[in-house]
N, C-alpha and C positions, 0 to 999 in steps of 0.2 A: 311850539318851536320846532322848526324844520331846518336841519342843516345838513350839508352834504359836501363830499370831495369828489367831483365827477371829472373824468378825463375823456377827452376825445373832442373831435371837431364840432363846433356849435351848430353847423348846418347839417350834421350826419348823427342824429340822435340814436340810430340803429347800432352805432359803434361805441356808445358811451360805457364807461366802466367806473367802478369807484364804490364809495359807501354813502349811505343815506341814514340819517337818524331822525326820528320824531318823537317828541316828548309832549304829550297833550293832557291837559287837565279839564275836567267837567265838574261843575258843581251840582247840577240838576240832572242827575242820572236818569230818573223815571221819564222825564220828557224827552231825553235823548233816545230811550229805548222803547218808547210808548207803542210804536207799530211794529216793532220787531220781536215782540214777546206775545205769548197767548193773552186773550183778552181778560181771562179770570185770574191772572197773576198780578197781585198788587206788590209794588216794588218801592222801596225807600233806601236811599243811600246818601251819606253826607258828601261824598266825593268819589272821583274815579280819575285814575291816572293810567295812561297808555304810555309805554315805552317801546319803540320798534327800531331794531337795527337791521339794515339790509346791505348785502354785498352784491353788487351788480357787475355783470360782465355781458357784453354784446346787448346791452339795454334789456337784460333779463335778470330777474332776481335769482341768484345762485344759492344764497344763504340768508336766512332770516331768523330773528329772535323777537318774540313779542312777549312783554310782561304786562299784566293787568293788575291794578291794585284798586280794591273797593273799600271804602271806609264806612263803618257802621252800616252794614247791609241788612236789611229785612225784606223778607219776601215771604208772601203766603197766598194761598189759593182760597176762593170762596168769597162771597159778598160780605159776610159778617165775621167778626172777630173769632167766633167760636167754631167757625166752619174750616174745613180744608186743613192743608199742610202748613207749617210754619218754619221758617229758618231764620235765625239771627246770628250775626257774627260781628264782632267789633272791628275786624280787619280780615279781609279775604284777598289773597293774591295767587296769581298763577303765572 
């Protein structure tokens, strides 16, 4: 969901100001992150939610807050279960 309250002339986006909010949910987190992470990192998660609030002035972001919430995260390195490092969390947020 993307919503906003922008002010300014429609034909002059360089002068827009206001607020934007994004609320995004993803179920298949590993597929979304596949090419953005190191190849040897195995990742599993049941869900991901991003919430982003932005204050805009002169078409530039002045203030921003981003919250990330991952459900049932499991990450490990190495090809086999007994190799590498392992992280498990029922819920991880930042």
